[in-house]
N, C-alpha and C positions, 0 to 999 in steps of 0.2 A: 170744176171736175173735168177730167179727160173723157171725151166721148169718141169711141171707136165704132166703126160700122161693122155689122156682122160679116159682110163680104171680106173686109180687110182682115178681120180676125181669122176667119176660116182659110183664107188664101195663105196667110203666113204660117198657120198651123200645118197646113198641107205641105208647104215647102219644108218646114222643119222636120216633119216625120216622113217625107217622101211618099205621100199617099194622095189619092184623088179626093175631090170634094165629097163625093158620095160616101166614102168611108167615114167621113166626119159627121155628116148630117143625117145619115141613114138610121132609121129606127131599128132597134134590135141588136145593136153593136154593144154587147155587154162588156164592161170593164175595158173600154177602148180609151187608152190614155190620151190620145190626140183629141178625141171627141170631148172628153172631160176637161181638158185644158182649154179647148175652144169655148166650151160652156162657161168655164170659170172666168176667162177674160171677157167674154160677152156680158156676163152678168155684172161683173165689176165695173166695166167701162163703157157700156153702150147706153145705159139708161132705159133699157127695155125690160119689161116685166117678165117674170118667170113663165107666165102663161104664154106670152108672145114668143119667148125664146123656145118654149116647148113646141109651138107650132112650126117654128123654123127648123128645129132639130128633129124632124121626123114625126111631128104631130104627137109628141109625148106630153105628159102632164107636167104642170109646174112643180109638182113634188119630185118628179124624176130629175128635173133641172136642179132643184135644191140638193138632192142626194149626190149628184155628180159634183156640184160645187163644194159640198162638204167633204167629199173624198179628197179633192185636190187641196182644199184648205188644210186638212189634217196632214196630208203628205208633205206640204210645204214646210210644216214645222218639224218634220222628221227627216227630210231629205233635201239637202242643199242643192243637189243637181236639179231637182224638179223646180225649185225656186229660181235657179239660174236660167233654166230653159224658158220658163214663163217670162222672165225679165228680158231675155234675148228676143223672144217673139214680140213682146210689147215695144221694145226699142226699134225693131225693124219696121213695125207698123208706123210708129211715130216719125221715123226717118222719111217715110214715103208721103206723109201728110203735108 
């Protein structure tokens, strides 16, 4: 299984959305698509638990991580652009590895 680091994921998400790191990991950023995508990729490819991801992403609960993950998972099935954007970010991370 592919293992990505949290720093690599957040860095590439920030580049894709042209935002700074704090906008992705800061708590209280409701419906933040960049944050949700970073959480999705991190949960899928880092091997880190939801609880640990919650600590990284602004000290939120594991449930919050799961909810963000599920939002992106649902959107992937409904929107090809979102799926394409996630794949683009993942490929850029892999290229740097």
